[in-house]
N, C-alpha and C positions, 0 to 999 in steps of 0.2 A: 402414604406413598410419597416419595420425594417428587417434587415438581420437575418437569422436563429440563429446566435450566438450573437445576440444583448445583450450587457451587461445591467444589470438593474441599473439605477441611483438611489442613495439614496439621497434625497434632504436635509436631516436633518442637514448636515454640510455645506450647500451651501446657499448663497444669490441667489436671482433671476438671477442676472447678471452671476454669476458663473454657475448656473444650465442651463441657456440658452447656455452658451459657451460649456458645456459638451454635451447638447442635440444636438447642431449643429454638433458635431463630429459624431453623429449617423444619420446625415442627416435630422434632425427635425428642423422645423422653429421656430422663436422666438415667434409667436403668439401661436403655439401649446404648446411650453414650458411654457408660461405664464399661460395658462389654467390648464396645468398639475400641476404646482407648487401651484397654488391657491387651486385646488381641493384636493391635498394631505394634505396641512396644515389645510384647513378649514373644510374638510369633511372626511378626512382619506380614500380617494378613490385613488387607484392606476391609473396610466395612461397606456393606450394601444394604439397601432397602428395596424390596420389590424389584430386585434385579438392577437397581441403579446404584452406581458407586457414589458415596457421599463423604468418605473419609479414607485417607491413606497417608502414609509417610511419604515425603517427597524429598529424600536426600539427593545431593548431587552424586553422580556416578564416581566410582574409583577409577581414575585414569592411569594410575601406575602404582605399583607396589614393589618394594625391595625387602629382602631378608638378609640378615647377617647373623650367623650362628655365634652363640656364646655358650659357656659351660652350663648356663641355666636354661637354655632354649633359644629359639630364634627371636631376635629383635626385628620388628616389622615397621618400616616407614611406608606410609601410603599417602598418595596425593588425591584429593577429592575435588571435583569440579564445583565451583561456585559461580554465581553470576558476576559479570564484569562491572567496571566502573560506569555508572549511569549518567553522570554529569561532571562538568569541570573539564580542565584541559586534558586530563588523562583519558577521558572518554573518547577523544578523537585520535589517540595514538595507537598504532598497530600493537597487537598483543594484549590489550586491556579489555577487549570485549568479553572474554571469559577468563577466569582466573582459577588457580588451584590453591588449596590450603593443605598444609602438611601436618600430619599427626604421626605419633610413634607409639607402638605397643612394646612395652619393655617387660621381659620375663623376670620373675622372682621366684626363688625356691624357699618356702617356709621351713619352719623348724621341724615339721613332720614330713618334710620331703615332697610336699605337694606344690606343683607349679601354679602360680597365678600370674596376672598381668597388671601393670600399671599403664594407663593410657595417658599420654602426654597430649593435651589439647591446645589448639591455637584459638586466640580470640580476635586476631586481626590478620589481614594479608599485608605483610610487611610490618614495620614498626617505626615510630617517630622518635624513639629515645636516643638513637645515635651511639650506643655503646660500641666502642672501637673493636672489641674482641668478638662481636656477635655477627654472624652471617646475615641474619634477618635485618639487622640495622642498616646493612649496606643497601637494602631495597628502598629505604624510606617507607613511609606509610602509604599504602595503596588505598585501602578502605577497611573499615571495621566490619566484623561479621555480625549477623543477626543472632538472636537467641536460638532460632531454629537451625541456623548453620553450625552453631556450636554443638548443639545436641545431636545434629546429623553425624558428627565425627564419632560419637559413641555408637549411634545406630549403625554406621558403616562397619565399625570394628566388631560389633556384636553380630550383625546379620548379613553383611555383604562381602566381607573378606573370605577368601578360601579357608575352609576348616574353622570358620568363626565360631561354630557351635562348640568347639572343643576348647575355646579360650575363656578362662575364668577371669573376667576383669573386676578386680577388687578395688582399685584405687584410681582416681583421676587427679591429674595435676595440671593446672593452667601454667605451663612452663614452655609452651610451644611458641609459635610466631605471635608477636604482638605484646603489648603491655596491657594486662587485664584491667588496670585501674583507668586506662584511657577509654575503655569501652565497658564501664562497670554496670550500666543499666542492663545491657544485653547479657553480661556475664552472670549477674545475680538472677535474672529471669531464667537463664539456662540452668542454673543450680537449683532453682525451685522445681523445674521440670525433672531434672536428673534425680532429685530426692523424692519425687512424688511416689508414694507407696504403690500406686496403681500403674506407674510407668516404669522407668528404669529402676526405681526403688533402691538407690544408693544412699548410704548414710552420709550425713554432713562430715562426720569424722574421717571419712575416706576421700575427702575432696580438699585439695590445697590450692590456694591462689598465691602465685609468686609475683612480686612486684620489684621494680628497681628502686622503689622508695618514694612513690607518690604519696605525700603526707595527707593531701585532701582525700585521696582514695582510701587510705588506711582509716581515716576517721569515719568515712561513710560505711566502710566494711564493719567497723566497730558497732555502728547502729544496726546493721543487718544481723550481726551475730546475737543481738538481743531479742530478735524474733524467735518465737517458739520453734524449736527443732533445728536451729542453725548455730547454736552456741559452741558446737564442737568443730566447726569449720577450721581448717588449717591455714596458716599464714606463713609464707616464706619470703624472705627479704634478701635480695641480691646486694651484698655488701661489697665484696670483691676487692676491697682496699683497706689498709690499716689507718689511713689518714686522709684528710680532705684534699691535700695536694695531689696524691696519686689518684684518688677517686674522681676528682674533677677532670683529670686528663683522660680517663678511660670511660667515664660515665658522666655525660653533660648534665644530667638531672641534679648532680651534687652541687652545681653552681647556684641553683636556686633553692635547693633543699639539702643543706650541709648535714654532715653526719651527726652533730650534736642535736639538731632539730629533729632528725629522723629518730634518734634514740629516745628523745622526750616523748614523741608521738607513740612509740612502741611501749614505753613504760606506762603510758596512760591507757593503753588498749585493754579491754576487758577479757584478758586471757582466762579461759576456764580453769578450774582447779585441776592440777595435774597436766595441764597442756603446756606446750612449748613452742616458741618461735623457732623456725628453721632459718638460720643464717647461711646463705650460700656464698661460698668464697671460691671463685675461679682462680686457680694458681697459675700465674703467667710468668714464665722464665724471665728473670732480669727486671721485672716490674714490681711484683708484690710477694716475692718468695724468699726474702732474706730473714735471718734470725731476728733482726731489729723489727721487721714487719710483724713477725709473730708476737713479739712483746707489745707492740703498739695495738695490735688486734686484741690481745688478751686484756689490755687496759680498757679498751673501748667496750668490751663485752662484760667487764666486771660487774656493772650494776645489775646484770641479769643473773648473777650468782656464779659461783665456781663449783666445779665438780669435785666431790669427795666420795669416799666409800659409803658414806651414810646419807648424802644428799644429792639431789639432781637440780641443776639450775633451771631457769625459766627459758633458756634457749639452748639449742644444739647447733653446732657449726658443721655444715656439710661441706667438706673440702672436695672441690671438683678439679681434677687435672684439666688444664686448658685443651680444648679441641680446636685445632686450627681451622679457620675459615679459608675460603678461597683468597689467594694473594695475601695470606696472613703475614704480618710483620714479625710474628713470633712462632717458634716451634712448639710442639707439645713438651711438657716438662718430663724429665727423666723419672723413672721410678724411685731412684735414690733421693731426688730433691723432694718429691711428694712425701715419701716416708719421713724424711728429716724434718720437714715443716710440720707434719702431723705430730711427730714426737715432741717438737718444741712446744706446740700448743697444749698437748696433754700435760707436759711438765709444768706449764704455767697455770694449770687448773681449768683449762677450757674443755668443755664437754664436746669433743670433736669426733667426727666420723669421716671416712673417706668414701666418696661415691665411686662405685665401680663404673668404668667406662664401657659403654655398650653402643654400638651403631656408628662408631667414628669413621670407619672405612666407607660407609654409604652416605656420609654426611647426614646422619640421623641422631648424632649425640648432642648433648647440651650445647646450645649456641651455634648449631650448624644448619638449622632449617632456613630455607630461603630459595626463591627462584632466581637463578643467575641472569636470565634473559631480561628481567625487569629490575635489576639492581640500579640504584641511582648513579653509580659510577659506571662508565662505559667499559664493556668487556670486549676485548679484541679477540675475535675468533680466528683460528688458522684456516687457511684454504686447503684444498686437497693436496697441493704441492708443497705445503708447509709454510708458505709465505703468509704473513698476516694481512687481513683485510683492513684497510684504513679508510 
């Protein structure tokens, strides 16, 4: 029987082995812990002993959800509550006592016509990287998420959203709010939980981490992929520029980690046989979308191999039409410019694909996640009579 003051275990940040160890401290056996762990992740049912609750998932509530229809189904952005900033100057400012993290469910139609979903996960509230094209970067970094808070996004999408039982979540991408390499300990622990065969039971090959190019993080991730069961983990790199001059202007990380050093780190990465890097390139009108930019980009990617009818290179370029942030200095690119740039790349032997835009109108597309009321730059809100508040 559980003692009267038995603490409640939250398994969202634990693998089964870790959960069993914690349960043993409450006097509970490994078989009992196994059933409780499976029941919580698979059925969202808490565990009890002799009528006493001792284990349950404790995700933050979904406070808002938006849907935007696409030809493949609804794209869903949901905001989930997490605890606020506990210390430092931000902890004393209004609006930081509770926070929300944004996640997006993206529909995909497979070759057999069946719909599945990719879940875009956040690793931080805000981001410290300062990329000028990204809405999240305008917030600055508020705080990093715990492993449990990261897994809670999967749990909410699976169990808490309306009609969640009908959504087949096949893939997870760490492409939401935050830079995963800035919170790598929590991200890797979350991946261990997400891949636990008695928990969410996702395969490492269905999970991708996206980075702006934190070389130290790439090297740490390389070590992680050498662990049993994680060698198929995906890696995406936000390149977004064909040369150091442009990249340093739109991505401050490039000033300390220039493109040549980033490429060297990737070429040393232990990519699995048949695996590929995903190079993400946000196409911004007037910034990185000219024919000369396509040529420079092709030259940069050449060491990863060129596409032919008989061979596939070590990397695939994912061309992403820019999704304007609030007060964006740039518009979205035209369809003609996107298709023209893609055609230039293909002619130059780059293995390139175009990412379909989903969720742009609800600020749920790539680069658009972020809470406006805590952006680092001041937002001037209109009054009811239309005059600005100053």
